[in-house]
Residue, then its C-alpha position, 0 to 999 in steps of 0.5 A: m601175428r600168425a598165432g592170432r590168425e591161427a587161433i582167432v581169425l581163421p576159426i572165426l572166419f570158418l565158423t562164419v562160413l558155417l553160419l552164413g551157409g546154413v541160413q535158410i530164409a523163408d517164412t521162418t529162418m532156419l540154420v541147416p547143418p551140412s549133410p553127411y554126404f557134404l561132410l564126406l566131400a569136405v574130407l576130400l577137399v581138406r585132403v586136397v588142400v593139405q596135399s597141395g601145400a595150401l595147408a601145412p599140418d606140421l605148422l599146426l600140429a607138432s611135438a615142438r608146439s605147446a599143448l595149447a598151440n596143438l589144440n588151436g591146430v585141432v580147432l582150425f582143422a575142425t572148423l576148416w572141415i565143417a566150413a568146407a562142407q557148408a561151402l559145398a552145400v551152398l553150391i549144390p542145388e536143393s533137389g532133383v536132377p541138378r542136385l544129383a548131377f552137382s553132387v557127382f560132379f564135385l565127387i569126381l572133381l575132388l578125386n581127380t584133383a587129388a590124383a592130379s596133385p596140383d600145387r597151392q597156386r593152381l589149387l586156389r585158382s581151380l577152387a575159385v573158378t569151380f566155385g564161381a562156375a557152380f555159383v553161377l549155374k545154381f543161382v543164375v541159370l537154375h534159378g532163372l529157369s525156375a523163376p515164375g513168369e516169362g522174363a528175358v533171362k528165362r526165355a534165353l535159357l529155355a532156348f538151350v533146353d527143351g521143355v522136358t529137360a527144363g522141367a527136370l531142372v526146376q528148383e524152388v526159388p529162394r529169397p533174393i538175399t539168399a544168393y548174396i549170403a551164399l556168395l559171401a559164404v563162399a568168398l569167405f571160405l576161399i579167403g580162409v583157404f588162402l590165409l591158411p599156414h602153408r609152405d610152397r611145395s614147389l620150393h621143395r620140389d626144386l631143392p634136389d635139382a638145385l643141390v645137384r647143380t651146385r655140386 
């Protein structure tokens, strides 16, 4: 069961995130790979996933495993990395001040998370909240400001920012289906992180105290 998940289910899941996140639907549909900056952010994200115990590297790469099993582990690491880059790329706006702000925010957030060293459960909750908030900001708030016309949502949003600021936030409005594809890509990535082979780090932290109490 676990071997099939590591060798088939998770790599396919992460490759699906890569494909869905890279789809740009316009007059012509294109597949856009993540930029080098997102690949760098993804390295930090994978590091945090490993540090939290959400992914146990020794369960994927070890001398006791066969060469084929270790190759499966390498493939899983690689697909996790590129899927993380694509998931971040989906959540960051395409241009202007919002793109810069989101890019810096995610960099600082990942560095701060690494310093805080959360456990698996806290990391999963943090990723769900952060990715969900970023999705709402990009696809609801920013796209609501950028949409043509004077709808109720746009008027409500403009009430919180002045005209000059709103002009700096305007983005190119994509096709409506883009938001649904992005939501599916992010959800699949979070599901994939949840399914990664892991160990409960809290058990290892509590082990010395338990041994002391039994002596």
